[in-house]
C-alpha positions as CSV (number, residue, x, y, z in Angstrom):
1,M,0.0,0.0,0.0
2,K,2.8,2.4,0.9
3,L,4.6,1.5,-2.4
4,Q,1.4,2.4,-4.3
5,N,1.0,5.7,-2.5
6,T,4.7,6.6,-3.1
7,T,4.4,5.7,-6.8
8,L,1.2,7.8,-7.1
9,V,2.9,10.9,-5.5
10,F,5.9,10.4,-7.8
11,L,3.8,10.3,-10.9
12,L,1.8,13.4,-9.8
13,L,5.1,15.4,-9.2
14,L,6.5,14.2,-12.5
15,S,3.4,15.2,-14.5
16,G,3.4,18.6,-12.7
17,Q,7.0,19.2,-13.8
18,L,6.2,18.1,-17.4
19,F,3.2,20.4,-17.5
20,A,5.2,23.3,-16.2
21,Q,7.9,22.7,-18.8
22,D,5.3,22.5,-21.6
23,S,3.7,25.8,-20.3
24,L,7.1,27.5,-20.1
25,A,8.0,26.2,-23.6
26,T,4.7,27.5,-24.9
27,A,5.2,30.9,-23.3
28,N,8.7,31.1,-24.7
29,Q,7.3,30.3,-28.2
30,L,4.7,33.0,-27.8
31,V,7.4,35.6,-26.8
32,E,9.8,34.7,-29.5
33,L,7.4,35.0,-32.4
34,P,9.0,37.3,-35.0
35,K,7.3,40.4,-36.2
36,I,6.1,40.0,-39.8
37,S,7.0,42.6,-42.5
38,F,4.5,44.8,-44.2
39,L,4.8,42.8,-47.4
40,D,4.2,39.5,-45.5
41,S,1.2,41.1,-43.7
42,I,-0.3,42.1,-47.1
43,K,0.2,38.6,-48.5
44,K,-1.1,37.0,-45.4
45,S,-4.5,38.7,-46.0
46,F,-4.7,37.7,-49.7
47,V,-7.7,35.8,-50.9
48,H,-6.4,32.8,-52.9
49,H,-8.2,30.8,-55.5
50,E,-7.1,27.2,-56.1
51,I,-6.4,27.1,-59.8
52,A,-3.6,24.8,-61.0
53,A,-0.7,26.3,-62.9
54,C,2.9,25.2,-62.9
55,V,5.7,26.8,-65.0
56,D,9.4,25.8,-64.5
57,E,11.3,29.1,-64.3
58,R,14.6,27.6,-65.3
59,F,13.0,26.1,-68.4
60,I,11.8,29.6,-69.4
61,T,15.3,31.0,-68.9
62,E,16.9,28.2,-70.9
63,I,14.4,27.9,-73.8
64,A,14.1,31.7,-74.5
65,S,17.8,32.5,-74.4
66,Q,19.4,34.7,-77.1
67,D,21.6,32.0,-78.5
68,L,18.8,30.6,-80.7
69,F,18.4,34.0,-82.3
70,K,22.1,34.2,-83.0
71,E,22.2,30.7,-84.5
72,I,19.3,31.3,-86.9
73,T,20.6,34.8,-88.0
74,N,24.1,33.4,-88.5
75,D,22.7,30.6,-90.7
76,I,20.8,33.0,-92.9
77,E,23.7,35.4,-93.3
78,N,26.6,32.9,-93.9
79,I,25.3,29.5,-95.1
80,D,26.4,28.5,-98.6
81,L,23.5,26.7,-100.3
82,D,25.8,25.2,-102.9
83,V,27.8,23.2,-100.3
84,K,26.4,19.7,-99.9
85,V,25.6,18.4,-96.4
86,D,26.0,14.7,-95.5
87,Y,22.7,13.6,-93.9
88,E,20.7,10.4,-94.3
89,L,17.7,11.7,-96.3
90,S,17.3,10.6,-100.0
91,T,16.7,13.3,-102.6
92,E,13.7,11.3,-104.0
93,L,12.0,11.1,-100.6
94,L,12.6,14.8,-100.0
95,K,11.0,15.7,-103.4
96,E,7.9,13.6,-102.5
97,R,7.5,15.4,-99.2
98,L,8.1,18.9,-100.7
99,K,5.3,18.1,-103.3
100,L,2.9,17.3,-100.4
101,L,3.8,20.5,-98.7
102,D,3.3,22.5,-101.9
103,A,-0.1,20.9,-102.4
104,K,-1.4,22.3,-99.1
105,S,0.5,25.6,-99.0
106,A,0.0,29.0,-100.6
107,F,3.8,29.1,-101.3
108,N,5.5,27.8,-104.4
109,I,7.5,24.9,-102.9
110,E,9.6,23.2,-105.5
111,Y,12.7,21.1,-105.0
112,N,16.1,22.6,-105.7
113,P,19.6,21.5,-104.5
114,G,20.1,24.7,-102.4
115,L,16.8,24.0,-100.4
116,E,17.9,20.4,-99.9
117,N,21.3,21.5,-98.5
118,I,19.8,23.9,-95.9
119,I,17.1,21.3,-94.8
120,K,19.9,18.8,-94.2
121,H,22.0,21.4,-92.4
122,Y,19.1,22.1,-90.0
123,L,18.4,18.3,-89.5
124,K,22.1,17.6,-88.8
125,N,23.3,20.6,-86.9
126,R,20.2,22.3,-85.4
127,K,18.1,19.4,-84.0
128,K,18.3,20.5,-80.4
129,S,17.6,24.1,-81.3
130,Y,14.4,23.0,-83.1
131,E,13.3,20.9,-80.1
132,R,13.5,24.1,-78.0
133,L,11.8,26.2,-80.7
134,M,8.9,23.7,-80.9
135,G,8.4,24.0,-77.1
136,L,8.2,27.8,-77.5
137,S,5.9,27.7,-80.5
138,Q,3.2,25.9,-78.5
139,Y,2.8,29.2,-76.7
140,Y,3.2,31.6,-79.6
141,F,1.6,29.8,-82.6
142,P,-2.0,29.9,-81.4
143,I,-1.6,33.7,-81.1
144,F,-0.1,34.0,-84.6
145,E,-2.7,31.7,-86.2
146,E,-5.6,33.7,-84.8
147,A,-4.3,37.0,-86.3
148,L,-3.2,35.4,-89.6
149,S,-6.7,33.9,-90.0
150,K,-8.3,37.3,-89.3
151,Y,-6.4,38.9,-92.1
152,N,-6.6,35.9,-94.5
153,V,-2.9,35.5,-94.6
154,P,-1.5,32.0,-95.1
155,L,-1.1,30.3,-91.7
156,E,2.4,29.1,-92.7
157,I,3.6,32.6,-92.2
158,K,3.8,31.7,-88.5
159,Y,7.2,30.0,-89.4
160,L,8.6,33.4,-90.4
161,A,8.8,34.5,-86.8
162,I,11.3,31.6,-86.2
163,V,13.4,32.8,-89.1
164,E,13.1,36.5,-87.9
165,S,13.7,36.2,-84.2
166,A,13.9,32.5,-83.1
167,L,10.6,33.4,-81.2
168,N,12.4,35.8,-78.9
169,P,10.2,38.9,-78.4
170,R,13.2,40.9,-77.1
171,A,15.5,40.0,-79.9
172,V,17.4,43.0,-81.4
173,S,19.3,42.8,-84.7
174,K,22.5,44.6,-85.6
175,M,20.5,47.1,-87.5
176,G,18.1,47.7,-84.5
177,A,15.2,45.7,-85.7
178,T,13.3,44.5,-82.6
179,G,10.8,41.9,-81.5
180,L,9.3,38.7,-82.8
181,W,8.7,40.1,-86.2
182,Q,11.8,42.3,-86.3
183,F,10.3,45.7,-87.1
184,M,12.6,48.7,-87.6
185,Y,11.8,51.8,-85.6
186,G,10.3,53.7,-88.6
187,T,8.2,50.7,-89.8
188,G,7.0,50.1,-86.3
189,K,5.8,53.8,-86.0
190,Q,4.2,53.5,-89.5
191,Y,2.1,50.6,-88.2
192,N,1.1,52.5,-85.0
193,L,3.4,50.6,-82.6
194,E,4.2,52.7,-79.5
195,I,7.9,53.1,-78.7
196,N,8.9,55.2,-75.7
197,T,11.1,55.0,-72.6
198,F,9.1,52.4,-70.9
199,V,7.3,50.5,-73.7
200,D,8.3,49.0,-77.0
201,E,5.3,47.5,-78.7
202,R,7.5,45.9,-81.3
203,S,8.0,43.3,-78.5
204,D,4.3,43.1,-77.7
205,V,3.1,39.7,-79.1
206,L,-0.4,40.7,-79.9
207,K,0.2,44.2,-81.3
208,A,3.4,43.3,-83.3
209,T,1.6,40.2,-84.8
210,E,-1.3,42.5,-85.9
211,A,1.2,44.9,-87.5
212,A,3.0,42.0,-89.3
213,C,-0.3,40.8,-90.8
214,Q,-1.1,44.3,-92.0
215,Y,2.3,44.5,-93.7
216,M,1.9,41.1,-95.4
217,V,-1.5,42.2,-96.8
218,N,-0.1,45.4,-98.2
219,M,2.9,43.6,-99.8
220,Y,0.7,41.0,-101.4
221,A,-1.4,43.7,-102.9
222,I,1.8,44.9,-104.7
223,F,3.4,41.6,-105.7
224,G,0.6,39.0,-105.8
225,D,3.0,36.3,-104.8
226,W,3.7,35.1,-101.2
227,D,7.3,34.1,-101.9
228,L,8.0,37.7,-103.0
229,V,6.1,39.0,-100.0
230,L,8.6,37.1,-97.8
231,A,11.5,38.5,-99.8
232,S,10.1,42.1,-99.4
233,Y,9.6,41.5,-95.7
234,N,13.4,41.0,-95.4
235,A,14.8,43.2,-98.1
236,G,12.1,45.8,-98.5
237,P,9.8,46.2,-101.6
238,G,12.3,48.5,-103.4
239,N,15.1,45.8,-103.4
240,V,12.6,43.1,-104.7
241,T,11.4,45.5,-107.5
242,K,15.1,46.1,-108.5
243,A,15.8,42.4,-108.6
244,I,12.8,41.8,-110.9
245,R,14.1,44.5,-113.3
246,R,17.7,43.1,-113.2
247,S,16.5,39.6,-113.9
248,G,14.7,40.8,-117.1
249,G,11.2,40.9,-115.6
250,K,11.2,37.4,-114.0
251,Q,8.9,37.1,-111.0
252,N,9.7,33.7,-109.5
253,Y,11.7,34.0,-106.3
254,W,14.3,31.4,-107.4
255,N,14.9,33.2,-110.7
256,I,15.4,36.7,-109.1
257,R,17.3,35.3,-106.1
258,P,20.8,36.0,-107.5
259,F,19.9,39.7,-107.8
260,L,18.7,40.1,-104.2
261,P,20.8,41.1,-101.2
262,K,22.9,38.3,-99.8
263,E,20.9,37.9,-96.6
264,T,17.6,37.7,-98.5
265,Q,19.1,35.0,-100.8
266,G,19.2,32.7,-97.7
267,Y,16.0,34.0,-96.1
268,V,13.2,32.3,-98.1
269,P,15.1,28.9,-98.2
270,A,15.5,29.2,-94.4
271,F,11.7,29.8,-94.1
272,L,10.9,26.8,-96.3
273,A,13.4,24.6,-94.5
274,T,11.9,25.5,-91.2
275,M,8.4,24.6,-92.5
276,Y,9.8,21.2,-93.6
277,V,11.4,20.5,-90.2
278,Y,8.2,21.4,-88.4
279,E,6.0,19.3,-90.7
280,Y,8.2,16.2,-90.6
281,H,9.9,16.4,-87.2
282,K,8.5,13.1,-86.1
283,E,10.0,11.3,-89.1
284,H,13.4,12.7,-88.2
285,G,13.2,11.9,-84.4
286,I,12.9,15.5,-83.3
287,V,10.9,15.6,-80.0
288,P,9.6,19.0,-79.0
289,N,10.3,20.2,-75.5
290,K,7.4,20.4,-73.1
291,P,5.1,23.4,-73.7
292,I,6.5,26.5,-72.1
293,L,3.0,27.7,-71.2
294,N,-0.3,27.4,-72.9
295,T,-1.8,30.7,-74.2
296,F,-5.2,29.8,-72.8
297,S,-3.8,29.4,-69.3
298,T,-2.9,33.1,-69.2
299,D,-5.0,36.3,-69.2
300,T,-4.4,40.0,-69.1
301,I,-5.5,42.6,-66.5
302,K,-5.5,46.4,-66.8
303,I,-3.0,48.0,-64.4
304,K,-4.3,51.2,-62.7
305,N,-1.2,52.4,-61.0
306,K,2.5,52.2,-61.8
307,M,4.2,49.0,-60.6
308,S,7.6,47.3,-61.0
309,F,8.1,43.7,-61.9
310,K,9.9,43.2,-58.6
311,Q,6.9,44.4,-56.6
312,I,4.6,42.1,-58.6
313,S,7.0,39.2,-58.2
314,D,7.2,39.8,-54.4
315,L,3.4,40.0,-54.0
316,L,2.3,37.2,-56.3
317,D,5.2,34.8,-55.8
318,I,6.0,34.8,-59.6
319,S,9.5,35.2,-60.8
320,V,10.7,38.3,-62.6
321,E,11.9,36.1,-65.5
322,Q,8.4,34.8,-66.0
323,L,6.9,38.3,-66.0
324,Q,9.6,39.3,-68.6
325,F,8.6,36.3,-70.8
326,L,4.9,37.1,-70.5
327,N,5.2,40.9,-70.9
328,P,8.2,41.6,-73.1
329,S,7.1,45.0,-74.3
330,Y,7.9,46.6,-70.9
331,K,11.6,47.5,-71.6
332,R,12.5,48.4,-68.0
333,D,10.6,45.7,-66.1
334,F,8.2,48.4,-65.1
335,V,4.5,49.0,-65.9
336,P,4.0,52.8,-66.1
337,S,0.9,54.9,-65.4
338,I,0.4,57.6,-68.0
339,P,-2.8,59.6,-68.2
340,G,-4.8,58.7,-71.3
341,K,-2.9,55.4,-71.9
342,N,-4.0,51.9,-70.9
343,H,-1.4,49.4,-69.8
344,F,-2.0,45.7,-69.4
345,L,-0.2,42.8,-67.7
346,R,-0.3,39.2,-68.8
347,L,-0.2,36.6,-65.9
348,P,-1.0,32.9,-65.4
349,I,-4.7,32.6,-64.7
350,D,-4.3,31.6,-61.0
351,K,-2.2,34.8,-60.5
352,V,-4.8,36.9,-62.3
353,A,-7.3,35.6,-59.7
354,V,-5.1,36.6,-56.8
355,F,-4.4,40.0,-58.3
356,T,-8.1,40.9,-59.0
357,S,-9.2,39.7,-55.6
358,N,-6.7,41.8,-53.8
359,E,-6.2,44.9,-56.0
360,D,-6.5,47.5,-53.3
361,K,-3.9,45.8,-51.1
362,I,-1.5,45.3,-54.0
363,Y,-1.7,49.0,-55.0
364,A,-1.3,50.0,-51.4
365,Y,1.9,47.9,-51.1
366,S,3.3,49.3,-54.4
367,E,2.7,52.9,-53.2
368,Y,4.3,52.0,-49.8
369,D,7.3,50.5,-51.6
370,F,7.8,53.5,-54.0
371,G,7.5,55.7,-50.9
372,K,10.7,54.2,-49.5
373,R,12.7,55.5,-52.4
374,E,14.8,58.7,-52.0
375,K,12.9,61.7,-53.3
376,P,13.9,65.1,-54.5
377,F,14.6,67.4,-51.6
378,S,11.9,69.6,-50.2
379,S,13.1,72.6,-48.1
380,Q,12.9,70.5,-44.9
381,E,14.6,67.5,-46.4
382,A,17.3,69.9,-47.7
383,L,18.0,71.0,-44.1
384,A,18.2,67.3,-43.1
385,A,20.7,66.6,-45.9
386,A,22.7,69.7,-45.0
387,D,22.9,68.7,-41.4
388,G,24.0,65.2,-42.4
389,S,21.1,63.7,-40.5
390,F,20.9,60.5,-42.4
391,D,21.5,57.0,-41.0
392,V,22.4,54.0,-43.1
393,M,20.7,50.9,-41.7
394,S,22.0,47.5,-42.7
395,T,19.7,44.5,-42.5
396,T,20.8,40.9,-42.9
397,K,18.2,38.3,-44.0
398,Y,18.4,34.8,-45.3
399,H,16.7,33.5,-48.5
400,T,15.8,29.8,-48.9
401,V,16.3,28.8,-52.6
402,K,13.0,27.5,-54.1
403,R,12.5,25.3,-57.1
404,G,13.2,27.1,-60.4
405,E,14.9,30.1,-58.8
406,T,18.1,31.5,-60.3
407,L,20.8,33.6,-58.7
408,G,19.9,36.5,-61.1
409,G,16.3,36.3,-60.1
410,I,17.2,36.4,-56.4
411,S,19.5,39.4,-57.1
412,N,16.6,41.3,-58.8
413,K,14.2,40.4,-56.0
414,Y,16.3,42.0,-53.3
415,G,17.8,44.7,-55.4
416,V,21.4,43.7,-54.7
417,P,24.3,42.9,-57.1
418,L,24.7,39.3,-58.1
419,T,28.4,39.5,-57.3
420,K,27.6,40.6,-53.7
421,I,25.4,37.6,-53.2
422,K,28.2,35.3,-54.4
423,Q,30.7,37.1,-52.1
424,W,28.5,36.9,-49.0
425,N,27.9,33.2,-49.6
426,N,31.3,32.1,-50.9
427,L,29.8,31.0,-54.2
428,K,32.3,30.3,-57.1
429,S,29.6,29.9,-59.8
430,N,26.0,30.9,-60.5
431,N,24.7,27.4,-59.7
432,I,22.7,27.2,-56.4
433,A,21.3,24.1,-54.7
434,L,17.6,23.8,-53.9
435,G,16.9,24.6,-50.3
436,R,20.2,26.4,-49.6
437,K,20.0,29.5,-47.4
438,L,21.6,32.5,-48.9
439,K,22.8,35.5,-46.9
440,I,21.4,38.8,-48.2
441,V,22.5,42.2,-46.9
442,T,20.4,45.3,-47.7
443,N,21.1,48.9,-46.8
444,E,18.6,51.7,-46.4
445,R,19.5,55.5,-46.0
446,I,17.0,57.0,-43.5
447,A,16.7,60.6,-42.6
448,T,16.6,61.1,-38.8
449,T,14.9,64.5,-39.1
450,A,11.3,64.9,-37.9
451,K,9.3,66.0,-41.0
452,P,6.6,68.6,-40.4
453,K,3.4,67.4,-42.0
454,T,1.7,69.4,-44.7
455,E,-1.8,70.6,-44.3
456,Q,-4.2,67.6,-43.9
457,A,-6.4,66.7,-46.8
458,A,-10.1,66.6,-46.1
459,V,-11.3,63.1,-45.3
460,K,-14.6,62.6,-47.2
461,T,-17.4,62.3,-44.7
462,A,-15.5,60.2,-42.1
463,E,-15.8,61.3,-38.4
464,K,-12.5,62.6,-36.9
465,V,-11.6,63.3,-33.3
466,T,-8.6,65.6,-32.6
467,N,-6.4,65.4,-29.5
468,T,-3.7,67.9,-28.9
469,T,-0.9,67.2,-26.4
470,I,1.7,69.7,-25.3
471,V,4.8,68.0,-24.1
472,S,7.2,70.2,-22.0
473,K,10.9,69.8,-22.8
474,D,13.8,71.5,-21.0
475,S,16.5,70.3,-23.3
476,I,19.3,71.4,-25.6
477,I,18.8,70.8,-29.3
478,K,22.1,70.5,-31.2
479,K,22.0,71.0,-35.0
480,V,24.7,68.8,-36.5
481,H,26.3,68.9,-40.0
482,Q,28.2,65.9,-41.5
483,V,31.2,67.0,-43.5
484,E,31.1,66.2,-47.2
485,K,34.0,65.9,-49.6
486,G,35.3,69.3,-50.7
487,E,33.7,71.3,-47.8
488,T,35.7,73.7,-45.7
489,L,34.9,75.3,-42.3
490,S,34.4,78.7,-44.0
491,F,31.8,77.1,-46.4
492,I,29.9,75.5,-43.5
493,A,30.0,78.7,-41.5
494,R,28.4,80.7,-44.4
495,K,25.8,77.9,-44.9
496,Y,24.5,78.1,-41.3
497,D,25.0,81.9,-40.8
498,I,27.5,81.3,-38.1
499,T,31.2,82.3,-37.6
500,I,34.2,80.0,-37.9
501,D,35.2,80.8,-34.3
502,E,31.7,79.8,-33.1
503,I,32.0,76.4,-34.9
504,K,35.5,75.9,-33.4
505,S,34.2,76.8,-30.0
506,L,31.1,74.5,-30.2
507,N,33.2,71.6,-31.3
508,G,36.5,72.2,-29.4
509,L,38.5,72.6,-32.6
510,K,42.1,74.0,-32.4
511,D,42.4,74.7,-36.1
512,T,40.3,74.8,-39.3
513,N,41.2,71.2,-40.4
514,I,38.1,69.0,-40.6
515,A,37.8,65.3,-41.7
516,I,35.3,64.0,-44.3
517,G,32.4,62.3,-42.5
518,S,33.0,64.1,-39.2
519,K,29.9,65.7,-37.5
520,L,30.1,69.3,-36.4
521,I,27.6,71.1,-34.1
522,V,26.5,74.2,-36.0
523,S,24.0,75.6,-33.6
524,R,22.7,75.0,-30.1
525,E,19.2,76.1,-29.2
526,T,16.8,75.7,-26.2
527,S,13.4,74.2,-27.1
528,D,10.6,74.8,-24.7
529,Q,7.6,73.0,-26.3
530,E,6.8,70.4,-28.8
531,I,3.2,70.3,-30.0
532,E,1.9,66.9,-31.2
533,T,-1.6,66.6,-32.7
534,S,-3.2,63.2,-33.3
535,D,-6.4,62.7,-35.3
536,I,-8.7,59.7,-34.7
537,H,-10.1,58.4,-38.0
538,I,-13.1,56.1,-37.7
539,V,-13.1,53.6,-40.6
540,Q,-16.1,53.8,-42.8
541,A,-17.7,50.9,-44.8
542,G,-15.7,50.4,-48.1
543,E,-12.6,52.1,-46.9
544,T,-9.1,50.5,-47.1
545,L,-5.8,51.3,-45.5
546,Y,-4.6,52.6,-48.9
547,S,-7.6,54.9,-49.4
548,I,-7.3,56.3,-45.8
549,A,-3.6,56.9,-46.2
550,K,-4.1,58.7,-49.5
551,A,-7.0,60.9,-48.1
552,N,-4.8,62.0,-45.1
553,N,-1.6,62.5,-47.1
554,V,0.3,59.9,-45.1
555,S,1.8,56.5,-46.0
556,T,0.3,53.1,-45.3
557,D,3.5,52.2,-43.5
558,D,2.9,55.1,-41.0
559,L,-0.7,54.0,-40.3
560,V,0.5,50.4,-39.6
561,K,3.3,51.8,-37.3
562,W,1.1,54.3,-35.4
563,N,-1.7,51.8,-34.8
564,N,0.4,48.6,-34.2
565,L,-1.5,46.8,-37.0
566,E,-0.5,43.2,-37.7
567,D,-1.6,43.5,-41.4
568,A,-3.2,45.9,-43.8
569,S,-6.8,44.8,-43.1
570,V,-9.2,47.4,-41.6
571,K,-12.9,47.0,-40.7
572,A,-15.7,49.5,-40.5
573,G,-15.8,51.1,-37.0
574,M,-12.1,50.7,-36.3
575,Q,-10.4,53.8,-34.8
576,L,-7.1,54.7,-36.4
577,K,-4.6,57.3,-35.0
578,I,-3.2,59.8,-37.5
579,I,-0.3,61.8,-36.1
580,T,0.6,65.3,-37.2
581,S,3.6,67.1,-35.8
582,E,3.8,70.9,-35.4
583,D,7.2,70.9,-33.7
584,I,9.1,73.9,-35.1
585,A,12.5,72.2,-34.6
586,T,14.1,71.1,-37.9
587,T,16.9,68.6,-37.4
588,V,17.2,67.0,-34.0
589,A,20.4,65.1,-34.2
590,E,21.2,64.8,-30.5
591,V,19.1,65.7,-27.5
592,K,20.6,65.9,-24.0
593,T,18.5,66.6,-20.9
594,T,19.9,69.4,-18.6
595,P,18.9,70.2,-15.0
596,K,16.1,72.7,-14.7
597,T,17.3,76.2,-13.7
598,V,15.2,79.2,-12.7
599,S,15.8,81.8,-15.3
600,K,14.2,85.0,-16.5
601,P,11.7,84.5,-19.3
602,N,13.1,85.2,-22.8
603,N,11.0,88.2,-23.4
604,Y,13.1,90.9,-25.0
605,K,10.3,92.7,-26.8
606,N,10.6,96.0,-24.8
607,E,14.4,96.0,-24.5
608,N,16.9,97.8,-26.7
609,V,20.1,95.9,-26.0
610,Y,21.0,92.2,-25.7
611,V,24.2,91.0,-23.9
612,V,25.8,88.1,-25.8
613,K,26.2,84.9,-23.7
614,K,28.5,82.0,-24.3
615,G,27.3,79.8,-27.1
616,D,25.1,82.5,-28.6
617,S,24.9,83.0,-32.4
618,L,23.0,85.6,-34.4
619,F,20.5,82.9,-35.4
620,S,19.8,81.7,-31.8
621,I,19.5,85.4,-30.6
622,S,17.0,86.1,-33.4
623,Q,14.9,83.1,-32.3
624,K,14.6,84.6,-28.7
625,I,13.3,88.0,-29.9
626,P,9.8,88.0,-31.5
627,G,9.8,89.6,-35.0
628,V,13.6,90.0,-35.3
629,T,15.6,88.3,-38.0
630,V,19.4,87.7,-38.5
631,A,19.4,90.3,-41.2
632,D,17.9,92.8,-38.8
633,L,20.6,92.2,-36.2
634,K,23.3,92.6,-38.8
635,K,21.8,95.8,-40.1
636,W,21.3,97.4,-36.6
637,N,24.8,96.4,-35.4
638,G,26.8,97.0,-38.6
639,I,27.8,93.3,-38.8
640,S,29.3,91.9,-42.0
641,G,29.5,88.3,-43.0
642,G,32.7,87.4,-41.2
643,T,32.3,89.4,-38.0
644,V,32.6,87.4,-34.8
645,I,30.2,88.0,-31.9
646,K,31.7,87.2,-28.4
647,P,30.3,86.8,-24.9
648,G,29.8,90.2,-23.3
649,M,29.1,92.1,-26.5
650,K,26.0,94.3,-26.5
651,L,23.8,94.1,-29.5
652,K,21.0,96.4,-30.5
653,I,17.8,94.4,-30.8
654,N,15.3,97.2,-31.6
655,G,15.6,99.3,-34.7
């Protein structure tokens, strides 16, 4: 019995200790939860729709690379059609297949030795390239065929985009021709393709294809032969007309070919050879790569505000490379917002669903992100820069490599150089293993000045409650200037309307030598009051954090910080604090509390003379006397720019 009781007591004690340990562990876990970022809080609140879509990012990078464009261009410019190629394909069998192609094509496809040689060259030397091109074409060809059918242009013209650009919408030739259909600048403008700093519609799949179809129709109206239309697309109608004249009036491509420019001589054969390879790829063991993306699994949305590809990538978890592939017309990886212009973004359907379900939050984040960038100086910010009141904050984070990510994509995501990422992580190549944690260091330059807020914008019909607090301060405010390259003590003295001797006195300098980066006190003033006003905004139905921030001329980041919000979600009836500062101090670089002393109030309104005290400057004296400026003091006391005021001097303070 005693043994049983002892055992029972032991078990109770043990269970009590285990329970206490579990409670302590749970408490520790609760305490150690990290604070999520504004981006993560936005994404946490997203509404997701379960639509399947999977695209391998590395496959996009590999299949759409520039080397295919260079290979195709090099073949057209340099291949000699008279040089025989050793490949196992009988001439008789080739003739039979070309006859079948001719029967179902609008082109005049006839056998000749030059065409046989280029076909065999492609089959022998470009097999892998065509496997990749066939993977790409499963995305582009449905778009081409829809436009070609609309304009009643032969569907085989779709193969021309392979000859022109190797299906690379960002391909640029030596002469500056750009896009899938290789339009020159002037021709693109002629067919109403917009080309500006941010957008080049020669790289827009839909608009450039539409322009190419219009060009084909116009050329067919002139020549009445699709072979000659192809030749004119490459060489221009003028060169084709000259070749017809020089050949004695002949109008068959193969008869005028010797009189065409060298590149055009290989152009139509390359087109016909490409058509053959596509039509008979199975017979030659060419296996197309998997589809890069089906056109029908993407859709476009109208973008209302400016956004960068990096912001879209961060918000939607889609790589910058994939956005570049789907939206090649945006030259700077940036969707602009220009009044009177519509801009669209193509995304996988599941990402379209996420975007349209969370538009307000997405635009709020993009505005918040743009707000972090350095802006042109206002007068207050100029003072902050002059005082050197900027801190550079360095943040280290770790990125876990996900499937399909590249080092270049990670570099773009965090806005840091690829070479730095390799340096921080001791990488010798651009290859990275799945699941590896990469060290990322980012720097932000932050002004330490308190910025006075501009006049509040009216807030629709929302109810507002205003609280004003006066916080007494008995402190010394030191204005500090950080020395820049090329600055001298004389320059700094003139800048702050202070004497060289005063700067030396305030900073304990023995001579005028100053080091770059050193901080100099350039004024010392007593601040008696700081007035802080806070508005309470009651959230109305339909309002978002973004709309409230915009109406009150503040940033969404400030609203999150002032109200300790966990994410960007707000509900009707919530009370949000909106802080406005009316503190007249400009740059507070360093504040030190001093013991309170009983002193005479600084009221010199009815006095005529002021006795200079230690540490006084013309500026600090002018601040003590209502309605008196530094210029007044100089005028009344005959003070020039370099005159030094010293303790004990008597200054007239009443004109």
